[in-house]
C-alpha positions as CSV (number, residue, x, y, z in Angstrom):
1,M,4.1,-28.1,-6.3
2,S,3.5,-24.4,-5.8
3,A,6.0,-22.3,-3.9
4,I,3.5,-21.3,-1.2
5,A,2.5,-24.8,-0.4
6,A,6.0,-26.3,-0.6
7,P,7.2,-27.4,2.8
8,H,10.6,-28.6,3.8
9,Q,11.5,-31.2,6.3
10,I,13.5,-30.3,9.4
11,A,16.6,-32.4,9.4
12,G,16.4,-35.2,11.9
13,A,13.0,-34.1,13.2
14,G,10.7,-36.2,11.1
15,R,8.1,-33.5,10.8
16,W,7.2,-30.9,8.3
17,S,7.1,-27.1,8.6
18,P,6.4,-24.3,6.1
19,D,9.1,-22.2,4.5
20,R,10.3,-19.5,6.8
21,R,9.7,-16.9,4.1
22,Y,6.0,-17.3,4.6
23,L,5.9,-17.3,8.4
24,P,5.4,-13.5,8.7
25,V,2.5,-13.7,6.2
26,I,1.0,-16.7,8.0
27,G,1.3,-14.7,11.3
28,T,-0.5,-11.7,9.7
29,F,-3.3,-14.0,8.4
30,I,-3.7,-15.6,11.9
31,V,-4.0,-12.1,13.5
32,F,-6.6,-11.1,10.8
33,A,-8.6,-14.3,11.4
34,L,-8.5,-13.8,15.2
35,M,-9.7,-10.2,14.9
36,V,-12.6,-11.3,12.6
37,T,-13.5,-14.1,15.0
38,I,-13.4,-11.9,18.1
39,G,-15.3,-9.1,16.4
40,G,-18.0,-11.6,15.2
41,L,-18.4,-13.0,18.7
42,R,-18.5,-9.7,20.5
43,Y,-20.5,-7.4,18.2
44,E,-23.8,-8.0,16.5
45,N,-23.7,-7.6,12.7
46,F,-19.9,-7.4,12.7
47,L,-19.7,-10.1,10.1
48,S,-22.5,-8.7,7.9
49,P,-21.7,-8.3,4.2
50,A,-22.2,-4.5,4.5
51,V,-19.4,-4.2,7.2
52,M,-17.0,-6.5,5.3
53,S,-17.7,-4.7,2.0
54,N,-17.1,-1.3,3.6
55,L,-13.8,-2.7,4.9
56,F,-12.6,-2.8,1.3
57,I,-14.4,0.3,0.1
58,N,-13.0,2.5,2.8
59,N,-9.5,1.2,2.4
60,A,-9.2,0.9,-1.4
61,H,-6.8,3.8,-1.6
62,L,-4.6,2.5,1.2
63,I,-4.4,-0.9,-0.6
64,V,-3.0,0.8,-3.7
65,L,-0.6,2.8,-1.6
66,A,0.6,-0.4,0.1
67,V,1.1,-2.1,-3.3
68,G,3.5,0.6,-4.4
69,M,5.2,0.7,-1.0
70,T,5.8,-3.1,-1.1
71,F,8.0,-2.7,-4.3
72,V,10.1,0.0,-2.6
73,I,10.6,-1.8,0.7
74,L,11.4,-5.1,-1.1
75,T,14.5,-3.3,-2.4
76,G,15.4,-2.1,1.0
77,G,14.2,1.5,0.4
78,I,11.4,3.7,1.8
79,D,9.0,6.2,0.4
80,L,7.8,9.0,2.6
81,S,6.1,11.0,-0.2
82,V,3.1,8.8,-1.0
83,G,0.7,10.6,1.3
84,A,1.5,14.0,-0.2
85,V,1.5,12.6,-3.7
86,L,-2.0,11.1,-3.0
87,A,-3.1,14.6,-2.0
88,L,-1.6,16.1,-5.1
89,S,-3.3,13.7,-7.4
90,S,-6.7,14.3,-5.7
91,V,-6.2,18.1,-5.9
92,I,-5.1,18.0,-9.6
93,T,-8.2,15.8,-10.3
94,A,-10.6,18.3,-8.5
95,T,-9.0,21.4,-10.0
96,L,-8.9,20.2,-13.6
97,L,-12.4,18.9,-13.5
98,Q,-13.6,22.2,-12.1
99,A,-11.8,23.9,-14.9
100,G,-13.8,21.9,-17.4
101,W,-11.3,19.3,-18.5
102,A,-12.6,16.0,-19.7
103,L,-12.3,13.0,-17.3
104,A,-10.3,11.1,-20.0
105,L,-7.6,13.7,-19.8
106,V,-7.7,14.4,-16.1
107,V,-7.0,10.8,-15.1
108,P,-3.7,10.3,-16.9
109,V,-2.5,13.8,-15.8
110,A,-3.2,13.0,-12.1
111,I,-1.5,9.6,-12.3
112,L,1.5,10.8,-14.3
113,A,2.1,13.6,-11.7
114,G,2.8,10.9,-9.2
115,S,5.0,8.9,-11.7
116,A,7.1,12.0,-12.4
117,I,7.7,12.7,-8.7
118,G,8.6,9.0,-8.2
119,Y,11.0,9.1,-11.2
120,G,12.7,12.2,-9.8
121,M,13.2,10.6,-6.4
122,G,14.5,7.4,-7.9
123,V,17.1,9.3,-10.0
124,M,18.3,11.2,-6.9
125,I,18.6,7.9,-4.9
126,Q,20.4,5.9,-7.6
127,Y,22.5,8.4,-9.5
128,F,23.2,11.1,-6.9
129,E,23.4,8.5,-4.0
130,I,21.0,10.4,-1.8
131,Q,19.5,8.4,1.1
132,P,15.9,7.3,0.3
133,F,14.7,8.9,3.5
134,V,16.1,12.3,2.5
135,A,15.1,12.0,-1.2
136,T,11.5,11.0,-0.5
137,L,11.2,13.5,2.3
138,A,12.1,16.2,-0.3
139,G,9.5,14.6,-2.6
140,M,6.9,14.8,0.2
141,F,7.5,18.5,0.8
142,L,7.5,19.2,-3.0
143,A,4.2,17.4,-3.5
144,R,2.5,19.0,-0.5
145,G,3.7,22.4,-1.6
146,L,2.3,21.9,-5.1
147,C,-1.0,20.9,-3.5
148,F,-1.4,24.4,-1.9
149,L,-0.2,26.0,-5.1
150,F,-3.0,24.3,-7.0
151,A,-5.7,24.6,-4.4
152,P,-5.2,26.4,-1.0
153,E,-8.8,25.4,-0.1
154,S,-10.9,22.3,-0.5
155,V,-12.2,21.9,-4.1
156,P,-15.5,20.0,-4.5
157,I,-16.0,17.7,-7.5
158,R,-19.3,18.1,-9.3
159,D,-18.3,16.6,-12.7
160,E,-21.1,14.2,-13.6
161,S,-18.9,11.7,-15.3
162,F,-16.6,11.5,-12.3
163,I,-19.5,11.2,-9.9
164,A,-21.0,8.5,-12.0
165,L,-17.7,6.6,-11.9
166,A,-17.4,7.1,-8.1
167,G,-20.9,5.9,-7.5
168,W,-20.7,2.8,-9.8
169,G,-21.1,-0.5,-8.0
170,V,-22.0,-4.1,-8.6
171,P,-24.1,-5.9,-6.0
172,L,-22.9,-9.5,-5.5
173,G,-25.7,-10.9,-3.4
174,R,-25.5,-8.9,-0.2
175,W,-22.0,-7.7,-1.0
176,R,-21.3,-4.5,-2.9
177,V,-18.2,-3.9,-5.1
178,T,-17.5,-0.4,-6.2
179,A,-15.3,1.0,-9.0
180,A,-12.6,1.9,-6.4
181,V,-12.5,-1.7,-5.1
182,V,-12.2,-3.1,-8.6
183,I,-9.4,-0.8,-9.5
184,A,-7.6,-1.6,-6.2
185,L,-7.9,-5.4,-6.8
186,L,-6.7,-5.0,-10.4
187,M,-3.6,-3.1,-9.1
188,V,-3.0,-6.0,-6.6
189,A,-3.3,-8.6,-9.3
190,A,-0.9,-6.7,-11.6
191,A,1.6,-6.2,-8.8
192,W,1.5,-9.9,-8.0
193,W,2.1,-10.8,-11.6
194,V,5.0,-8.4,-12.0
195,L,6.7,-9.5,-8.8
196,H,6.3,-13.3,-9.3
197,R,6.1,-13.8,-13.0
198,T,8.6,-11.3,-14.6
199,R,12.4,-10.8,-14.7
200,F,11.9,-7.3,-13.2
201,G,10.1,-8.8,-10.2
202,R,12.9,-11.3,-9.6
203,T,15.4,-8.4,-9.8
204,V,13.4,-6.5,-7.2
205,Y,13.9,-9.4,-4.8
206,A,17.5,-9.8,-5.7
207,V,18.3,-6.1,-5.1
208,G,16.7,-6.3,-1.7
209,G,18.6,-9.5,-0.9
210,G,21.9,-7.9,-1.7
211,E,22.5,-5.1,-4.1
212,Q,26.2,-6.0,-4.7
213,S,25.4,-9.6,-5.4
214,A,22.7,-8.5,-7.8
215,T,25.2,-6.3,-9.6
216,L,27.7,-9.1,-9.9
217,M,25.0,-11.4,-11.3
218,G,24.6,-8.9,-14.2
219,L,21.1,-7.7,-13.2
220,R,19.9,-4.2,-14.1
221,V,20.1,-2.8,-10.6
222,A,20.1,0.9,-11.4
223,R,17.0,0.7,-13.6
224,T,15.2,-1.5,-11.0
225,K,15.9,1.0,-8.2
226,V,14.5,3.9,-10.2
227,L,11.5,2.0,-11.5
228,V,10.3,0.9,-8.0
229,Y,10.0,4.6,-7.0
230,V,8.2,5.3,-10.3
231,I,5.8,2.4,-9.4
232,S,5.3,3.8,-5.9
233,G,4.6,7.3,-7.3
234,T,2.2,5.9,-9.9
235,C,0.3,3.9,-7.2
236,A,0.1,7.0,-5.1
237,G,-1.4,8.8,-8.1
238,V,-4.0,6.1,-8.6
239,A,-4.7,6.2,-4.8
240,G,-5.3,9.9,-5.1
241,L,-7.9,9.3,-7.7
242,L,-9.6,6.6,-5.5
243,F,-9.6,9.0,-2.5
244,A,-11.1,11.7,-4.7
245,M,-13.8,9.2,-5.7
246,F,-14.4,8.5,-2.0
247,S,-14.4,12.1,-0.7
248,R,-15.8,13.8,-3.9
249,S,-13.3,16.6,-3.4
250,G,-9.6,17.5,-3.5
251,Y,-7.9,19.0,-0.4
252,A,-4.3,20.0,0.1
253,L,-4.1,18.4,3.6
254,T,-5.4,15.1,2.5
255,G,-3.2,12.1,3.3
256,V,-1.1,13.6,6.1
257,A,0.8,10.7,7.7
258,M,-0.9,8.3,5.3
259,E,2.6,7.1,4.3
260,L,3.0,5.8,7.8
261,D,-0.2,3.8,7.5
262,A,1.1,2.3,4.2
263,I,4.5,1.4,5.7
264,A,2.8,-0.1,8.8
265,A,0.5,-2.2,6.5
266,V,3.4,-3.5,4.5
267,V,5.5,-4.4,7.6
268,I,2.5,-6.0,9.4
269,G,1.9,-7.9,6.1
270,G,5.3,-9.6,6.5
271,T,7.7,-7.6,4.2
272,L,11.1,-7.2,5.8
273,L,12.2,-3.6,6.2
274,T,15.7,-4.7,5.1
275,G,14.3,-5.9,1.8
276,G,14.4,-9.1,-0.1
277,T,11.4,-10.9,1.5
278,G,7.7,-10.1,1.3
279,F,4.6,-10.5,-0.7
280,V,2.1,-8.0,-2.0
281,L,-0.8,-10.2,-0.8
282,G,0.6,-9.9,2.7
283,S,0.5,-6.1,2.4
284,V,-3.2,-6.4,1.4
285,I,-3.9,-8.4,4.6
286,G,-1.9,-5.8,6.5
287,V,-4.3,-3.1,5.2
288,M,-7.3,-5.3,6.2
289,V,-5.8,-5.6,9.7
290,L,-5.6,-1.8,10.0
291,G,-9.1,-1.5,8.7
292,L,-10.4,-4.1,11.2
293,I,-8.8,-2.2,14.1
294,Q,-10.7,0.9,13.1
295,T,-13.9,-1.1,12.6
296,I,-13.7,-2.8,16.1
297,I,-13.1,0.6,17.8
298,T,-16.1,2.0,16.0
299,F,-18.3,-0.9,17.1
300,E,-17.0,-0.6,20.7
301,G,-18.2,3.0,20.8
302,T,-16.6,3.9,24.1
303,L,-13.0,4.0,22.9
304,S,-11.2,7.1,21.6
305,S,-10.1,7.0,18.0
306,W,-6.5,7.4,19.3
307,W,-6.7,3.7,20.3
308,T,-6.4,2.9,16.6
309,K,-2.9,4.4,16.6
310,I,-2.0,2.7,19.9
311,V,-3.0,-0.8,18.6
312,I,-1.3,-0.2,15.3
313,G,1.9,0.8,17.0
314,A,1.8,-2.2,19.3
315,L,1.2,-4.6,16.3
316,L,4.0,-2.9,14.3
317,L,6.5,-3.3,17.2
318,I,5.6,-6.9,17.6
319,F,6.0,-7.7,13.9
320,V,9.3,-5.8,13.7
321,V,10.6,-7.8,16.6
322,L,9.4,-11.1,15.0
323,Q,11.1,-10.1,11.7
324,R,14.3,-9.4,13.6
325,I,14.1,-12.8,15.3
326,L,13.5,-14.6,12.0
327,T,16.3,-12.7,10.3
328,L,18.8,-13.7,13.0
329,R,17.7,-17.3,12.9
330,R,18.1,-17.4,9.1
331,T,21.6,-15.8,9.4
């Protein structure tokens, strides 16, 4: 029997309930289903394939950011640099393409820039014992400063091969799947496999559950803590490429506060901020919830865009409180 489907019987109750680890994810899915249902009943064409396809297309970069953030938060850490690293990756992409570099060279350079920043932050956190908040804040300022060093103004992308890649799409009936969506889903699949089918993934959960216990078990805690920030930086680099495909440009102020959206998606998706519990698929649902909020406000037409932040803040507060209640009950 699979882990997700495995129930346990409450002693003396004679009834069955799901494992508490999955309750936050189940709650997120219920919220997502309710929002889809309400939107479908209230607005015409809300459930059309075009709207649902755009939900993935417009949030492909945020899905990848949330994947990397899930690894970090599972260990009990945080990464405030991902929005700035996304901007740096997009700026590097636009600048190098404008300089005449081949796309095959630009892509790895843009991604490795994020990996390098993630590695530096991981080393500071693990070996210099700097708090993740401070280390990643420094990484955020470094990446944002490098953005302005590369391109103080917006740089349009006119490279034909990049535009062809950005415009590539596969129609599936009335649905449309773009290259960015395919890349995002491949990143999700790879992250799921790493977290649930490899020793490294099990170590990530163990470190979040208790770093001292993981060390006593002989697990490679130091390497794991550094690698999760490398993964987060790499995902931010990939997300920068996807955002450049979406906007067809690189801009130094791209991604401001986007790290907060990624953290919100991960927490709403059921990952505990204290680490040790969470699922990458839950983070994807969290991104879809954020996207649905924006879509509903757009369909409503009379509401200010600031209502997006208000609703996200309310949902985030509710899910943090629920996480706290579940943690206390488990204790």
